[in-house]
N, C-alpha and C positions, 0 to 999 in steps of 0.2 A: 629166197631165204634158205639157209642151210637146213637140212632135214631135221636135226635135233630141235631147232627152233620151230619149224613147221609142225612137228609132232605135238608139241605142247598146246598148240592152238586148235588141235582137233577136238579138244574138250569143249563142250558147249558153254558159252558165257564168257570165255576167256578173252575174246577179242573186245567185247564190250567194256569189261572193267579195266582192260589195259588202256583203251582209248580214253576213258574217263579219267583214269589215273594220270595219264600223260598230261591232259589239260589241267587237272587239279593241282599238279605239282610244279607247273610252270612258275608260279610265284616264288618257289624255292630259289630259283636263279635270277628272278627279275626284281624282287622287292629291294634287296640290298643295293644293287647297282642303280635301280630306279631312284631310290631315295638319295643315294650318294650323288648322282648326277643332278637331281632336282635341287638339292640344297646348294650345291656349288653353282648351278646355273642361276639361282636366285640370289647369289652373292655371299653365301655362307662359306665358311672355311672347311677344309678337309677334316679338321679336328672335330667340328660340330657334326659334320655328316657321318664320320666314323662313330661318334658317340651315339647318334640316333640309331644307326644300323645295329650297333652293339646292344642298345637297349632292347630293340625288337628281338634280337637273337637271345639275349639273356631271359627275356620274358618267355619266349618259346621254350627255352631250356627248363624253366621252372614249371610251366604249366603243361607242356606237351606230354610228359609221362603220366600226369594225372588224367588228362583227357583220354589217353590210350588205355589207362587202367579202367576208366568208366566204359570205354568201348568193349573191353574184354568182358565186362560184367553185364552190359545192357545192349550191346550191339552197335553197329556203325551208324545206322540211320538215326536212331534216337538221340545220339550224342553229337554227331558231326554237324547236323544242320543248324541247331541253335548256336553252337560254338562258332560256326562260320559267319553267321549274322552278326555276332558280337565283333568279330575281327573286321568285317566289312564296315561297321559303324566307326570303329576306331581309326581305320585307315582313311576313311572319308574325313574325319575330324583332323587328322594330321595334314592332309592335303589342303583343307580350308585354312588351317592355321598358318601353314607355310606360304600359301599363295597370297594371303592378306598381310603378311609381314608382322604377325604377332610376335611377342618376345620369345626368345629362344627357349626359355624354360617351359613355355606352354606346349611345346612340341613333344616333350618327353612323356607326359601322362598318356597322350594318344599312342605314342610309340610303344609304351609298356603294355597297353591293352591289345594293341595290334599283334603282339606276340602270342595271342591265344590261337593262332592258326593251327589247324590240325595237321598231323604228319600223314599226308595222303600216301606217300610212298610206303609207309608201314602198313597202312590199311590194305593196299594192293598186295604186298608181300604176304600178309596174313591170309589173303584169299588163295594165293598160290600154294601156301603151306597146307591149307586145309584140303586142297585138291590132291597134292602130290607128296604128302609127308612120307618120309622113309622110302622114297623111290629116287632113281637116278634123274628123273625128269625135274626134280626140285632144283638140282644144280643148274640145269639149263634155264629154268624159270628165273632163278635168282640172277643168273648172268644176263638174261634179257632185261630184267629190271634195272640192272646197272647201266646197260646200254641206254635205256629210256632216261635214266637220270642224266647221263652225259649229253643226250640229245637236248634235254632241257637247258643244259649249260652251254650247248653250242648255239642254240637259237635265242635263249632268254637274254643273256647279257647284251649282245649287240642290238637286239630289238628294244630292250629297255633304254639303253644308252642313246640309241638313235631317236627314239620317240621323245625322250626328255631333252636331248641336246638339239635336235633338229626340228621339232614340231612345237611342243609345249613342255615346260619343266615338269608338269604333273602327269603327262601322258603315260610315262612308263609305269608308275604305280597304279594308275587307273586301269590299264590293260591287264596288269597282273591280278588286280582284284577281280575283274570280270572273269578271268580264267579260273580263279579259285572258286568263286561261287558257282559257276557253270559246272566245273568238274566235280565238285562235291555233290551237287544236286543230282547229277547224272549217275555218279558212282553209287550213291545211297538208294537210287531208284532200282538198281540191279540187285534185288533181294535174293535171287536164286543162288548166287555164289557167295553171299555174305556168310562169314563164319558164324557158327552157333555161339551165342554168348554163354559165359560161365557165371551165372548169378552169384552174388556175394555169399549167400548162405551155403553154396556148394563147396566153398573153400575151407579146408581145415587149417591151411596156412594162409593167413590174411596179410602177411608181410609183403613188402615191396619186392619186385623182381631184382632190385639192385642189391639185395642181400647175397646174391650169388657171387662168390669170390672171382670167378672167371669173368662175369659181366663187369665187375668193378674194374678189372684190368683193362678190358676193352673200352669202357667209357673213359677212364683216365687217359688212355692212349689217344683217344679221339678228341679229347679236349685240346691236346697239343696239335693233332692233325687239323682240327678246325682253325687253330691259330695260323697254320700254314695257308689255308684257304682264304681266310680273312685278310691276311697280310698280302698275299699275292694279288687279290682283287684290288685293294687300295693302291698298292705300289704300281701295278700295271696301268691303271687308269691315270694315275699321276704322271707316270713316265711318258705315256702317250701325249698327255697335255704338254709336258715340257718339250717334247719333240714337235709340237705344233700340230698334232693330229688327235685331239681329244676324242673325237667321234669314233676313232679306230680302237679305243681302249676295249670296248666290248668285243670287237672282232678278235683281238688278241687273246682275250679270255676264252672265246669260242675255240680258238686253235688249241688251247690247253685242254679243253673238254674233248675236242676231237681226238687227241692222242689217247685219252682215257677210253673213249668210245671204241676205238679200233682195238685196243688191248682187251676190252671187255668182250668183244665179239669173238676174238681168237680164244680167249680163256674159256668161254662157254662151250667151245667145241672140243676142249681137251678133257681127258678122263684120267684123274690122278689116283694113285694108290698110296696108302700110308696116311699118317696123321696130318691134319690140316694146320696144326700150330706152327711147324717150321715154315710153311709157305706164308703164313700170316706175318711172322717175324721178318722174313726176307722182304716182304712187300713194304712193311713199315720202314725198314732200313733203306730200301731203294728210294722211297719218297724223300727221306732225309738227304741222301746223297744228291738227288736230282735238283735240289734247291741251289746248289753251288753255282751252276752256270748262269742262273738268273742274275746273280750279283755281278757277273763279269760282262753282261750284255751292255754294249756301249751304243747300240742303235736298234731301231725297231726290227729289221730283218733278223738280227742275231737273237733278239728277245723272242721272236716268233718261233724260231727253231728250238730255243731252250725251253719254252713253254710246252711245245709239242712233246719233246722228249720226257720232260718231267711228268706230263700227263699219263704216260704209259704205265706208271706204277699205281695209279689211283684205283681204277676199276677192279683189277685183280685183288687188290688188298681189301676193298670194300666187299667184294663178293665173298671172300673167305671169312670176313668178319661176320657177315650175316649167317653163314653156316655155323660158325662157332656159337653165335647166340642161340641157335636152335638146340645146340648140345648143352648149353649151360643154363637155360631158362625153362621152367615147367611149361607144358603146352598151354595151360590155362592163363599164362601170363606172357605169351609170346609177343603180342602187339605192344604191351608195355615194355618188354625187353628191347624190342627193335627201336622203340621211340627213345629209350635211354641213350642209344648210340647217337640218334639225332640230337639229343640234348647235349651230349658231350661235344659234338660238332658245333652246336649253336653257341655254347659257352666259349669255345675256342675261337670261333669266328668273331664273337663280340670282343674278346680280348685282343685278338690279332688286328681287327679293324681299328680299334681305338688306339692301341699303341702305335701301329703303323701310321695312322693319321697324324699323330703328334710328331713322329719321326720325320715324316714327309714335310710337314710344315716347317720344321726346324732345319733339317739337313738335306732335303731333296728326295726325289722319288727313288733313285737307285739304292740309296742307303736303306730304304724301307725293306729291301730284300734281306737285309741282315736279320730282321725279325723273322722272316720266313726260314732262314737257315737255323736260327736258334730254336724255333718251334720244331723243326724236323729232328734236331738232335734230341730235344726233350721227348718227342714221341718214341724214338728208338730206345732211349734210356728207360722209359717207363715200360716199354714192351719187354726188354730184356729182364728188368727187375721183377716183373710179374709173370714171367713165362711159366713157372711151375704151377701157378694157380690155374692156368688154362688147361692143365692136364687133369683137373678134377671135374667129374660130371656134376650135373645139377643135383641138388639135394633130393634124395628119394628116387632118382632115376639112374639107370645104368646106360653107359654109352653103347651104341650099336657097334657090332664088329663085322668086318667082311670075312671072306673065306680064309684069309691069311691071318686073321686075328687082330687086324689093325682096327683101331677105334675110328668109326665112321659116323657116329651120331652127328658129327660135324661134317663128315666127308660128303654125304649126299647133297648137302648144300654147299660144300666148300668147293666143293669144286664149284663154288658160286659166291657172289657177293652183292653188295648193296646197290 
């Protein structure tokens, strides 16, 4: 492991919460693909499967920030364990309903409650921030977390698709659920690195972190970014099925994540000067442009290359986004602020999955990538429109500056991402 990464793990406790976080966030990449594969294996349409995964994502979008807000106030252990049990019960109900052929409408209440899943990645990043706030090591830590995210998307989709398509339709979601429960219990047992809660009575400003103009821009942009992710997931699985290799759909999504993972590793080794906002806008624009080759892919090898190239823009953009959150959200609301980004992604994934499912059913898998390109253009447009808001610091806080006078409240982490 390169020395900057090795250095951050010299701090006691970091290896433990990193391993627990890796396991606990595996469902992030497994549940959507697992449910999608399960429903289609049981005879359902891509439209139904996309609607269910979208329902889970929308529920997570609505509930996730509230869970994280409670975590900021009461601590990770007290909040995450009961919430995880609720999620486990709902996913179990969804599996039972699907396996026994219950009417389609009965699946949606379970899917809605299943969205109570906590944002494990935000919890881990909050621990890194508590350890390395305002130091260059935070950039490395954020970059490492982005790599972990991509590792989940390298392993998770093919694992979930293979389990559900090759073993049992319900196997993918079951394994994802086991990962979630085990990871959360392990993480919350590591109390030595848990950030100190900020009780409600300590806050003079009890408003949501989303009142920050900069955070509003980031969340709005990531709604469109999430639509890219949801659209590419559905289109790629459908394209692989049309080519007679449905079980390879998850593998191609792993190639996409692998490109992002490599970019994240390199990005974490770099040290930037100057403001983070231009790098963020460049990353958003690069993601939009990288969607074009997907629409031109006429076979699986070409698609694999196109997915790998498009993945190169993801991790650097996510790392820079997390750095900007630290600059635009008060410290006492950091976990909530990070989760709002996940919320934006979840809303976008829901919309992208649902719309693309309908498009695929009507016009075929390759046409689904039109949704991906449209979402990329929307993300870039929102980024450019809201760029000036990102230059304002969080209310009541001044941005840090480096020796050259450049704003680096975001830089210490920007040079880092999600």
